[in-house]
Short mmCIF file of the C-alpha atoms (twelve columns), coordinates in Angstrom:
data_MODEL
# 
_entry.id   MODEL 
# 
loop_
_atom_site.group_PDB 
_atom_site.id 
_atom_site.type_symbol 
_atom_site.label_atom_id 
_atom_site.label_alt_id 
_atom_site.label_comp_id 
_atom_site.label_asym_id 
_atom_site.label_seq_id 
_atom_site.Cartn_x 
_atom_site.Cartn_y 
_atom_site.Cartn_z 
_atom_site.pdbx_PDB_model_num 
ATOM 1  C CA . MET A 1  -0.040  0.074  0.441  1 
ATOM 2  C CA . ASP A 2  1.220   3.822  -0.311 1 
ATOM 3  C CA . ALA A 3  1.717   5.824  1.749  1 
ATOM 4  C CA . TYR A 4  -1.240  8.282  0.414  1 
ATOM 5  C CA . GLN A 5  -3.995  5.132  0.502  1 
ATOM 6  C CA . ILE A 6  -3.180  4.814  4.010  1 
ATOM 7  C CA . SER A 7  -3.893  8.652  4.406  1 
ATOM 8  C CA . LEU A 8  -7.003  8.050  2.366  1 
ATOM 9  C CA . ILE A 9  -8.128  5.465  4.439  1 
ATOM 10 C CA . ILE A 10 -7.451  7.335  8.167  1 
ATOM 11 C CA . SER A 11 -9.520  10.176 6.594  1 
ATOM 12 C CA . PHE A 12 -12.706 7.816  5.863  1 
ATOM 13 C CA . ILE A 13 -12.270 6.245  9.296  1 
ATOM 14 C CA . LEU A 14 -12.339 9.913  11.122 1 
ATOM 15 C CA . ALA A 15 -14.612 10.800 8.748  1 
ATOM 16 C CA . ILE A 16 -17.065 7.905  9.914  1 
ATOM 17 C CA . ALA A 17 -16.073 8.380  13.581 1 
ATOM 18 C CA . GLU A 18 -17.396 12.310 13.133 1 
ATOM 19 C CA . VAL A 19 -21.017 11.031 12.128 1 
ATOM 20 C CA . MET A 20 -21.202 8.309  15.145 1 
ATOM 21 C CA . THR A 21 -20.047 11.510 17.684 1 
ATOM 22 C CA . LEU A 22 -21.641 15.010 15.719 1 
ATOM 23 C CA . SER A 23 -19.433 17.275 17.693 1 
ATOM 24 C CA . PHE A 24 -17.595 18.747 14.223 1 
ATOM 25 C CA . ILE A 25 -14.378 18.099 15.547 1 
ATOM 26 C CA . LEU A 26 -13.117 15.066 13.926 1 
ATOM 27 C CA . LEU A 27 -14.352 16.351 10.602 1 
ATOM 28 C CA . GLY A 28 -11.525 19.012 10.668 1 
ATOM 29 C CA . PHE A 29 -9.011  16.666 11.261 1 
ATOM 30 C CA . SER A 30 -10.529 14.570 8.451  1 
ATOM 31 C CA . LEU A 31 -9.817  17.045 5.951  1 
ATOM 32 C CA . GLY A 32 -6.213  17.434 7.057  1 
ATOM 33 C CA . MET A 33 -5.498  13.887 6.287  1 
ATOM 34 C CA . LEU A 34 -7.328  14.112 2.874  1 
ATOM 35 C CA . ALA A 35 -4.958  17.041 2.009  1 
ATOM 36 C CA . VAL A 36 -2.468  14.438 3.159  1 
ATOM 37 C CA . SER A 37 -3.362  12.348 0.752  1 
ATOM 38 C CA . GLY A 38 -3.857  14.852 -1.946 1 
ATOM 39 C CA . VAL A 39 -0.669  16.091 -1.572 1 
ATOM 40 C CA . GLN A 40 1.381   13.158 -1.098 1 
ATOM 41 C CA . TYR A 41 -0.111  11.798 -4.206 1 
ATOM 42 C CA . ILE A 42 0.789   14.659 -5.887 1 
ATOM 43 C CA . PHE A 43 4.564   14.813 -5.234 1 
ATOM 44 C CA . ASP A 44 4.797   10.474 -4.522 1 
ATOM 45 C CA . GLY A 45 5.981   9.823  -1.182 1 
ATOM 46 C CA . TYR A 46 5.870   10.260 1.971  1 
ATOM 47 C CA . SER A 47 7.941   13.342 3.794  1 
ATOM 48 C CA . LEU A 48 7.021   14.024 7.959  1 
ATOM 49 C CA . ASN A 49 7.458   17.787 8.153  1 
ATOM 50 C CA . ARG A 50 5.548   18.208 4.691  1 
ATOM 51 C CA . ASP A 51 3.059   16.053 5.669  1 
ATOM 52 C CA . VAL A 52 2.798   17.642 9.023  1 
ATOM 53 C CA . MET A 53 2.038   21.199 8.129  1 
ATOM 54 C CA . VAL A 54 0.064   19.973 5.514  1 
ATOM 55 C CA . PHE A 55 -2.310  18.246 8.043  1 
ATOM 56 C CA . ALA A 56 -2.238  20.981 11.004 1 
ATOM 57 C CA . LEU A 57 -2.619  23.806 8.611  1 
ATOM 58 C CA . VAL A 58 -5.795  22.283 7.539  1 
ATOM 59 C CA . SER A 59 -7.136  20.933 10.287 1 
ATOM 60 C CA . VAL A 60 -7.109  24.010 11.987 1 
ATOM 61 C CA . VAL A 61 -8.368  26.174 8.950  1 
ATOM 62 C CA . SER A 62 -11.238 23.906 8.535  1 
ATOM 63 C CA . PHE A 63 -11.776 23.713 12.244 1 
ATOM 64 C CA . LEU A 64 -12.425 27.063 12.602 1 
ATOM 65 C CA . VAL A 65 -14.074 27.706 9.048  1 
ATOM 66 C CA . ILE A 66 -16.681 24.395 10.224 1 
ATOM 67 C CA . ARG A 67 -16.919 25.935 13.397 1 
ATOM 68 C CA . LYS A 68 -18.556 29.483 12.266 1 
ATOM 69 C CA . LEU A 69 -20.891 27.558 9.412  1 
ATOM 70 C CA . PHE A 70 -22.279 25.606 12.175 1 
ATOM 71 C CA . LYS A 71 -22.330 27.790 15.150 1 
ATOM 72 C CA . LYS A 72 -25.710 28.035 16.849 1 
ATOM 73 C CA . LYS A 73 -27.145 31.926 17.043 1 
ATOM 74 C CA . SER A 74 -29.210 31.083 20.168 1 
ATOM 75 C CA . ASP A 75 -25.854 30.317 21.646 1 
ATOM 76 C CA . LEU A 76 -24.869 33.221 22.776 1 
ATOM 77 C CA . LYS A 77 -28.546 34.420 23.780 1 
ATOM 78 C CA . MET A 78 -28.743 31.829 26.406 1 
ATOM 79 C CA . LEU A 79 -25.198 32.413 27.796 1 
ATOM 80 C CA . ALA A 80 -26.776 35.826 28.228 1 
ATOM 81 C CA . GLU A 81 -29.814 35.089 30.287 1 
ATOM 82 C CA . ASP A 82 -28.318 31.920 32.344 1 
ATOM 83 C CA . ASP A 83 -25.888 34.031 33.715 1 
ATOM 84 C CA . ILE A 84 -24.880 31.901 37.894 1 
ATOM 85 C CA . ASN A 85 -24.213 35.590 39.069 1 
ATOM 86 C CA . GLN A 86 -27.709 36.999 38.625 1 
ATOM 87 C CA . TYR A 87 -29.897 37.266 41.578 1 
# 
């Protein structure tokens, strides 16, 4: 098996785990591994530094974008109303 195939399998495992947890954290990691798989396929091989950098960058950016897209508008309102310090 090539390195990109292993990365692709890990990406699908993370996506399946995300479907089971519904926390949107593992989805960012899954997209990061999918990007690593694409880079490994394009450059035909495994490079630890490059792959870790691509994984970290894509995971953080996709996590932030996903959080922004799926944030509920009622979350902020609930925080203001349910303040523990209000008497």
